[in-house]
Backbone bond lengths (Angstrom), bond angles and torsions (degrees), N, CA, C in turn:
res aa  C-N    CA-C-N  psi(-1)  N-CA   C-N-CA  omega(-1)  CA-C   N-CA-C  phi
1 M - - - 1.458 - - 1.526 112.51 -
2 K 1.328 116.60 -39.83 1.438 120.94 179.28 1.517 112.43 -55.13
3 H 1.317 115.95 -46.97 1.468 119.45 -178.79 1.518 111.06 -66.46
4 I 1.348 118.01 -35.77 1.446 121.93 179.21 1.553 110.53 -62.22
5 L 1.323 114.81 -46.70 1.466 119.91 -179.97 1.521 110.98 -64.40
6 I 1.320 117.78 -41.00 1.470 120.64 177.40 1.500 111.80 -60.91
7 L 1.342 116.71 -41.02 1.455 121.28 -179.75 1.540 110.32 -65.12
8 I 1.354 117.10 -42.92 1.449 121.26 178.99 1.515 110.16 -60.81
9 L 1.344 116.07 -39.73 1.453 120.39 -178.54 1.508 112.38 -69.77
10 L 1.335 118.55 -39.38 1.439 120.50 -163.18 1.521 116.64 -116.30
11 V 1.344 119.93 -20.62 1.451 119.86 -176.25 1.524 110.09 -82.93
12 G 1.337 114.84 133.07 1.451 119.70 179.25 1.516 111.04 74.21
13 C 1.318 115.87 -165.72 1.456 122.12 178.28 1.541 108.70 -106.20
14 K 1.294 116.38 124.69 1.442 119.86 179.73 1.518 109.84 -133.53
15 S 1.346 116.32 138.03 1.449 121.01 -176.35 1.524 110.80 -119.27
16 Y 1.301 113.69 144.33 1.462 122.05 178.41 1.554 107.23 -126.55
17 Q 1.341 114.41 134.62 1.464 119.76 178.20 1.529 109.72 -108.41
18 G 1.352 116.99 143.73 1.445 118.38 177.06 1.504 113.85 177.11
19 E 1.320 116.64 -142.02 1.472 121.98 -174.13 1.529 109.55 -128.90
20 M 1.318 114.48 151.43 1.463 122.97 174.79 1.505 109.09 -127.90
21 N 1.350 115.93 127.23 1.447 120.82 178.88 1.528 108.95 -116.11
22 V 1.349 115.36 114.75 1.455 121.58 179.08 1.542 107.26 -95.24
23 T 1.314 115.60 113.24 1.465 119.57 -176.36 1.542 112.21 -96.54
24 D 1.344 116.15 -17.70 1.440 122.17 175.58 1.531 107.98 -148.56
25 H 1.322 117.08 137.29 1.456 121.62 -173.27 1.540 110.48 -41.96
26 L 1.344 116.38 125.24 1.453 122.51 -177.59 1.518 110.15 -100.05
27 I 1.324 115.20 120.00 1.480 120.39 175.38 1.517 108.90 -84.13
28 Y 1.322 117.10 128.90 1.472 121.57 -178.21 1.508 109.97 -147.23
29 K 1.330 117.38 169.97 1.428 122.92 174.62 1.525 108.20 -112.02
30 N 1.367 114.92 132.21 1.469 116.67 179.39 1.540 110.27 -77.72
31 T 1.313 116.03 -176.11 1.457 119.06 -174.72 1.541 113.08 -68.44
32 K 1.337 117.33 -10.66 1.459 120.73 174.65 1.531 113.13 -97.77
33 G 1.349 114.60 3.90 1.459 119.59 178.36 1.497 115.76 84.32
34 K 1.337 116.80 8.85 1.457 121.50 -179.83 1.529 109.42 -87.41
35 T 1.343 115.78 134.13 1.465 120.05 -178.93 1.545 108.25 -78.37
36 Q 1.358 113.74 130.88 1.446 120.07 -179.21 1.530 108.78 -139.63
37 V 1.321 116.84 175.17 1.458 123.03 -178.03 1.530 109.11 -124.59
38 L 1.322 116.33 127.42 1.461 122.81 172.14 1.518 107.38 -94.24
39 V 1.341 115.50 118.09 1.466 119.06 -171.87 1.522 112.32 -78.55
40 I 1.316 114.75 162.80 1.470 122.01 179.21 1.542 109.00 -55.95
41 G 1.319 115.87 136.73 1.460 119.65 178.02 1.547 111.43 159.21
42 D 1.307 113.90 177.90 1.475 121.60 176.99 1.518 109.27 -105.21
43 Y 1.344 114.84 138.46 1.447 122.16 -176.24 1.533 110.23 -133.56
44 T 1.347 115.82 149.95 1.441 118.66 162.98 1.540 105.70 -81.75
45 T 1.324 116.03 148.60 1.472 118.69 -175.79 1.504 112.23 -139.32
46 K 1.340 114.24 153.51 1.448 122.02 170.55 1.484 107.80 -132.51
47 V 1.307 115.84 124.93 1.465 121.64 -179.72 1.530 107.59 -110.33
48 K 1.352 115.57 122.49 1.465 119.51 -177.07 1.523 110.10 -122.11
49 V 1.330 114.82 125.98 1.457 121.71 177.98 1.537 107.59 -97.46
50 N 1.343 117.06 125.02 1.465 121.11 -175.60 1.509 111.63 -114.08
51 K 1.327 116.57 94.07 1.464 126.24 167.36 1.538 114.37 41.64
52 K 1.317 116.68 56.80 1.471 123.34 176.41 1.516 114.69 62.75
53 K 1.346 118.10 8.45 1.478 121.28 -174.14 1.527 111.32 -103.17
54 S 1.319 116.80 -42.26 1.466 119.44 -171.81 1.513 111.50 -157.90
55 I 1.301 114.05 163.66 1.463 123.30 169.87 1.513 107.16 -123.51
56 T 1.320 116.80 125.98 1.456 122.35 178.24 1.521 110.16 -109.61
57 I 1.331 113.96 126.14 1.470 119.38 179.10 1.533 107.74 -110.21
58 K 1.318 117.14 124.65 1.459 121.61 173.90 1.526 107.77 -109.23
59 A 1.336 116.86 128.05 1.460 122.10 178.56 1.506 109.28 -124.51
60 K 1.332 115.79 134.12 1.471 120.05 -175.14 1.496 112.47 -144.19
61 N 1.316 117.59 137.24 1.439 125.48 163.31 1.490 110.09 -145.36
62 I 1.336 120.49 -165.57 1.468 120.71 -175.03 1.538 111.00 -70.78
63 F 1.328 118.41 -16.00 1.464 121.12 -177.75 1.541 112.21 -105.61
64 E 1.293 118.38 -30.81 1.439 122.21 -172.75 1.555 112.02 -127.73
65 D 1.322 114.09 150.44 1.458 121.04 173.71 1.522 106.64 -150.17
66 V 1.341 116.53 94.35 1.462 120.56 -170.77 1.528 112.16 -123.03
67 K 1.320 114.65 159.44 1.473 122.34 175.85 1.509 107.38 -129.37
68 I 1.343 115.06 127.32 1.459 122.60 -178.19 1.532 108.29 -122.91
69 K 1.324 116.44 125.41 1.473 119.54 -177.99 1.532 109.57 -112.64
70 L 1.351 114.25 131.73 1.459 121.94 175.92 1.514 110.13 -111.51
71 N 1.335 117.19 134.94 1.457 120.80 174.42 1.505 109.74 -79.85
72 L 1.348 114.13 147.03 1.496 121.14 173.70 1.506 108.89 -108.49
73 P 1.321 118.54 131.27 1.450 120.86 178.33 1.529 111.98 -73.45
74 K 1.342 115.92 152.75 1.447 119.00 176.10 1.524 111.35 -63.20
75 S 1.318 116.23 -27.51 1.472 121.32 178.22 1.502 111.07 -91.73
76 I 1.377 117.52 41.89 1.448 122.11 -174.99 1.519 113.79 -56.68
77 N 1.341 116.04 -32.00 1.478 119.54 -178.93 1.496 112.59 -59.93
78 N 1.333 117.33 -26.73 1.474 121.17 179.05 1.499 112.40 -69.95
79 F 1.340 118.33 -14.37 1.446 123.34 -176.63 1.534 112.00 -111.14
80 L 1.339 115.92 12.25 1.432 122.02 178.98 1.520 110.79 -124.11
81 S 1.317 116.56 144.95 1.480 120.74 174.53 1.529 106.79 -139.34
82 S 1.330 115.80 152.49 1.439 119.66 -171.65 1.529 112.19 -125.32
83 D 1.336 114.11 143.43 1.452 121.21 173.36 1.546 105.40 -119.42
84 D 1.363 114.08 101.01 1.461 119.35 -175.84 1.505 113.17 -63.98
85 S 1.306 119.17 -30.24 1.464 122.92 -175.50 1.550 111.46 -67.61
86 T 1.330 116.88 -25.88 1.478 120.66 -177.90 1.552 111.60 -117.88
87 S 1.311 117.40 7.50 1.474 122.03 -178.86 1.523 110.76 50.79
88 T 1.360 114.17 48.81 1.475 120.74 -177.16 1.512 110.42 -124.43
89 T 1.319 116.26 136.12 1.465 121.72 172.85 1.504 108.88 -114.06
90 R 1.339 116.69 126.61 1.434 122.70 178.28 1.534 109.93 -87.06
91 I 1.320 116.20 141.63 1.457 123.48 -178.81 1.541 109.35 -120.04
92 D 1.339 116.93 129.49 1.471 120.52 -179.23 1.525 108.18 -142.70
93 L 1.329 115.98 93.90 1.473 121.38 -176.02 1.530 109.14 -111.86
94 P 1.324 118.47 110.20 1.476 120.61 178.42 1.528 110.11 -69.70
95 K 1.348 115.99 155.14 1.456 120.81 -173.08 1.535 111.21 -69.30
96 N 1.292 120.65 -18.00 1.466 119.54 179.01 1.520 113.86 -73.02
97 I 1.350 117.69 -9.13 1.458 120.70 179.26 1.534 112.32 -117.29
98 T 1.311 118.65 -8.98 1.452 119.91 -176.66 1.543 113.40 -86.06
99 G 1.353 115.61 -16.06 1.462 119.20 -175.46 1.509 110.24 78.09
100 Q 1.317 119.00 13.28 1.438 125.18 -179.17 1.533 109.72 -128.84
101 P 1.340 118.28 155.71 1.462 120.22 177.58 1.537 113.43 -80.54
102 F 1.306 115.73 26.62 1.459 120.03 177.25 1.515 110.13 -142.03
103 S 1.322 116.89 152.43 1.465 122.49 174.02 1.522 109.12 -93.32
104 V 1.330 115.45 164.55 1.450 121.35 -178.47 1.518 108.52 -128.79
105 Q 1.277 116.36 124.35 1.459 122.99 172.32 1.516 110.67 -129.01
106 G 1.330 116.43 148.48 1.455 117.33 179.08 1.517 111.24 165.64
107 E 1.296 115.68 -157.66 1.466 120.53 -175.18 1.516 111.09 -152.67
108 L 1.306 114.60 153.59 1.480 122.84 170.40 1.518 106.29 -116.36
109 K 1.329 116.35 125.99 1.458 121.64 178.91 1.515 109.57 -122.83
110 I 1.332 115.35 136.33 1.459 120.63 -178.99 1.513 109.85 -120.04
111 E 1.329 114.86 125.23 1.464 121.71 179.35 1.513 109.33 -123.75
112 T 1.345 114.56 137.56 1.470 121.17 -179.30 1.528 108.19 -117.96
113 T 1.346 113.64 126.12 1.464 120.39 174.35 1.514 108.64 -107.86
114 A 1.327 117.36 116.55 1.442 121.58 -175.93 1.508 111.01 -75.37
115 G 1.309 116.83 133.90 1.484 120.20 178.16 1.513 111.02 -85.18
116 E 1.354 115.06 173.38 1.456 121.35 -179.66 1.556 107.76 -77.65
117 P 1.349 116.96 145.53 1.469 119.68 177.18 1.529 111.73 -60.80
118 I 1.323 115.05 139.45 1.472 121.27 178.95 1.539 106.95 -125.71
119 T 1.326 115.95 130.56 1.484 120.40 -179.88 1.516 108.88 -114.86
120 E 1.318 115.35 129.95 1.467 122.58 177.49 1.504 110.24 -125.27
121 T 1.331 116.09 147.38 1.457 121.71 172.73 1.504 109.91 -97.37
122 Q 1.307 117.60 122.51 1.474 121.47 -175.54 1.533 110.65 -120.30
123 S 1.355 114.96 151.92 1.448 118.56 172.19 1.511 109.73 -72.97
124 C 1.328 116.80 150.52 1.453 120.38 -177.98 1.519 109.74 -155.12
125 S 1.307 115.30 168.01 1.464 121.80 177.56 1.510 110.24 -152.23
126 N 1.276 116.34 141.22 1.465 121.51 175.33 1.531 110.85 -97.07
127 S 1.302 117.81 1.21 1.477 121.93 -175.96 1.508 110.07 -103.58
128 P 1.318 117.74 113.20 1.479 118.97 174.91 1.489 111.26 -61.40
129 R 1.332 117.70 152.93 1.455 122.15 -175.21 1.539 111.29 -60.88
130 W 1.355 116.44 -32.31 1.461 117.77 -179.13 1.516 113.65 -76.04
131 D 1.358 117.13 -4.30 1.455 119.08 176.72 1.525 112.94 -98.28
132 I 1.333 116.67 4.46 1.458 119.62 179.34 1.554 109.47 -62.19
133 D 1.298 116.28 138.01 1.459 120.93 -178.32 1.514 110.33 -76.43
134 C 1.335 116.87 104.34 1.462 121.44 -179.04 1.534 108.79 -117.93
135 G 1.323 116.23 157.43 1.438 121.36 178.67 1.517 111.22 -153.01
136 W 1.334 114.37 164.99 1.454 121.81 178.41 1.510 109.33 -111.11
137 Q 1.344 116.58 147.35 1.449 120.07 177.14 1.535 108.32 -153.10
138 Y 1.350 115.42 158.57 1.440 122.75 173.87 1.495 109.00 -104.94
139 E 1.350 116.24 130.43 1.453 117.26 174.87 1.523 111.39 -71.42
140 D 1.313 114.15 153.65 1.477 118.02 178.38 1.531 110.07 -62.46
141 V 1.338 112.86 140.14 1.435 119.48 179.63 1.527 108.84 -85.57
142 I 1.326 117.39 125.89 1.445 122.10 178.29 1.525 108.82 -83.41
143 P 1.339 115.66 128.95 1.471 117.87 -178.49 1.522 111.90 -51.35
144 G 1.310 115.68 132.47 1.448 120.94 178.79 1.511 114.90 82.92
145 R 1.312 116.24 -5.81 1.450 118.79 -179.63 1.542 108.82 -125.70
146 P 1.305 116.21 145.23 1.484 117.47 -178.58 1.537 110.54 -65.65
147 G 1.304 115.14 150.22 1.449 119.92 178.17 1.525 112.10 -67.25
148 Y 1.268 117.10 151.75 1.460 120.80 -179.59 1.517 112.61 -82.24
149 G 1.299 117.30 -6.62 1.449 119.81 174.08 1.520 112.90 79.00
150 P 1.337 115.93 -175.04 1.456 119.94 -175.33 1.527 113.16 -71.74
151 N 1.287 117.50 145.19 1.447 121.84 168.26 1.512 109.59 -139.81
152 T 1.293 119.44 171.59 1.433 122.64 -177.19 1.514 110.79 -119.31
153 W 1.284 116.38 149.62 1.453 120.13 175.98 1.540 106.46 -134.64
154 C 1.307 116.60 147.47 1.465 121.85 -178.18 1.540 109.85 -136.62
155 N 1.292 114.06 142.20 1.466 118.46 170.79 1.533 108.71 -72.62
156 S 1.315 117.33 149.54 1.458 120.85 -179.96 1.526 110.48 -72.47
157 I 1.341 113.74 157.38 1.475 118.48 -179.97 1.547 108.99 -69.64
158 P 1.334 116.31 127.33 1.490 116.87 177.44 1.529 110.99 -67.89
159 L 1.313 116.79 128.96 1.450 122.09 -178.45 1.520 111.26 -115.95
160 G 1.351 113.48 142.55 1.472 120.86 175.04 1.522 109.56 -129.13
161 T 1.283 115.49 -161.96 1.474 119.66 178.26 1.554 109.35 -133.95
162 R 1.321 114.67 155.81 1.440 120.89 175.06 1.527 109.25 -147.23
163 D 1.328 115.72 155.25 1.471 120.21 177.45 1.543 109.20 -98.36
164 V 1.276 116.24 131.93 1.464 123.66 178.07 1.523 108.80 -119.86
165 T 1.332 116.37 123.64 1.449 120.50 178.83 1.541 109.04 -114.23
166 Y 1.295 115.28 131.68 1.463 122.11 -179.90 1.522 109.63 -147.66
167 R 1.319 115.46 173.88 1.464 120.39 171.81 1.524 108.76 -138.77
168 L 1.338 114.44 157.21 1.434 122.37 177.48 1.510 109.97 -106.86
169 D 1.345 115.88 104.20 1.460 120.05 -179.86 1.506 110.39 -85.99
170 Q 1.320 117.05 145.53 1.451 121.17 176.11 1.512 108.67 -105.33
171 I 1.353 115.55 121.37 1.457 122.20 -178.25 1.513 108.72 -107.34
172 T 1.328 115.77 117.20 1.456 121.02 178.35 1.513 111.50 -109.47
173 S 1.318 116.19 119.44 1.485 122.50 177.68 1.515 106.83 -104.04
174 T 1.314 117.47 122.07 1.468 123.41 -178.57 1.520 110.52 -115.01
175 V 1.335 116.90 128.15 1.434 123.09 177.59 1.537 109.17 -111.26
176 R 1.341 117.01 125.86 1.455 122.07 173.24 1.513 108.45 -122.10
177 L 1.348 117.01 123.31 1.431 121.49 -174.93 1.528 111.41 -128.40
178 E 1.311 116.10 146.80 1.474 122.21 171.52 1.524 107.93 -119.79
179 L 1.327 117.18 127.65 1.458 123.65 179.52 1.528 108.06 -107.68
180 S 1.339 116.64 123.90 1.454 119.95 -173.29 1.516 111.25 -131.24
181 N 1.337 117.12 121.17 1.480 120.16 172.68 1.500 110.65 -71.95
182 D 1.324 117.36 -35.68 1.465 121.58 176.88 1.519 107.63 -125.96
183 E 1.345 117.77 -136.09 1.466 119.87 -176.98 1.531 110.76 -83.22
184 T 1.325 118.22 -27.21 1.460 120.34 -176.28 1.542 109.64 -95.71
185 P 1.339 118.86 133.29 1.483 120.67 -179.72 1.508 111.89 -60.60
186 N 1.310 115.45 137.48 1.447 122.89 176.99 1.538 112.39 -98.10
187 A 1.346 116.40 -25.63 1.435 119.92 -177.82 1.499 110.96 -151.15
188 F 1.346 115.63 151.28 1.456 123.20 -178.94 1.519 108.50 -127.08
189 I 1.355 115.09 134.41 1.443 121.45 177.82 1.516 110.37 -120.22
190 N 1.322 114.57 132.67 1.486 120.50 176.00 1.537 106.59 -130.51
191 A 1.307 116.96 108.56 1.482 120.37 -175.96 1.553 108.90 -139.01
192 S 1.335 114.87 159.07 1.470 118.00 -175.92 1.510 110.50 -147.45
193 S 1.314 114.38 163.50 1.464 123.15 177.38 1.533 107.50 -136.75
194 V 1.326 117.12 131.21 1.456 122.14 -177.16 1.537 109.41 -121.22
195 K 1.302 118.07 130.53 1.462 121.74 174.71 1.531 110.37 -141.23
196 E 1.323 114.57 159.88 1.451 120.78 176.07 1.531 110.48 -100.52
197 E 1.305 115.52 143.96 1.471 120.47 177.32 1.536 107.65 -128.86
198 K 1.337 116.36 128.08 1.468 120.47 178.00 1.495 109.80 -86.64
199 V 1.333 115.36 123.89 1.487 121.86 -178.33 1.545 106.40 -113.29
200 L 1.303 116.31 116.36 1.463 122.06 178.33 1.511 109.73 -77.85
201 L 1.331 115.75 129.14 1.500 120.73 -177.07 1.517 111.18 -103.79
202 T 1.340 117.86 -57.32 1.479 120.66 -179.39 1.521 109.45 -144.58
203 V 1.368 114.48 151.41 1.437 122.20 174.80 1.527 107.35 -134.85
204 S 1.328 116.80 120.54 1.474 118.98 -178.98 1.526 110.54 -80.64
205 K 1.317 115.93 168.91 1.469 121.41 177.63 1.560 108.28 -69.24
206 C 1.355 112.12 151.95 1.464 118.76 176.86 1.516 108.74 -75.32
207 E 1.326 116.92 119.81 1.472 122.76 -178.05 1.504 109.56 -108.24
208 Y 1.357 115.46 134.61 1.465 118.92 179.58 1.534 109.88 -104.40
């Protein structure tokens, strides 16, 4: 389970939408490396994980619109721990490796809500396309007119029906982070990502 959670967190590009609450002015470096201060307040936020390389935090309200980038170490597994019983991965990134004047602590939790079974009747065939019965023939030559030459004819693919039962599960990934310049957290992030996953349950035989 630990490796599955780490993969969900870090492989590819994944985005989480939510809120950021700054309770004490947060010192950070912008994308140009300039030190700035994010003032106390509530922000909408987007957290984006970029292929094991970085985490980008966007924070926005009517006064501010900032982008904060955190580096991820190649030894990222050393800063993650897993609780299989709750499908939770703990994150603990000290500020000396984030490229920012703050540390990051928090967790990623994944919850799956199973959908109701859905059954559909689908068309099907047990005959591969290359097994279609095809043949060649010459059309009759009309007196005084050239023959039309060879052409091909094929029988149609035999079609049947089958019942397919599946469900649409909802997978919610929630990220909660604390950003701290010193020992006390300066900001809190709560963001999530929701997607649907199709789970195949049963497929009946193709009946003609």
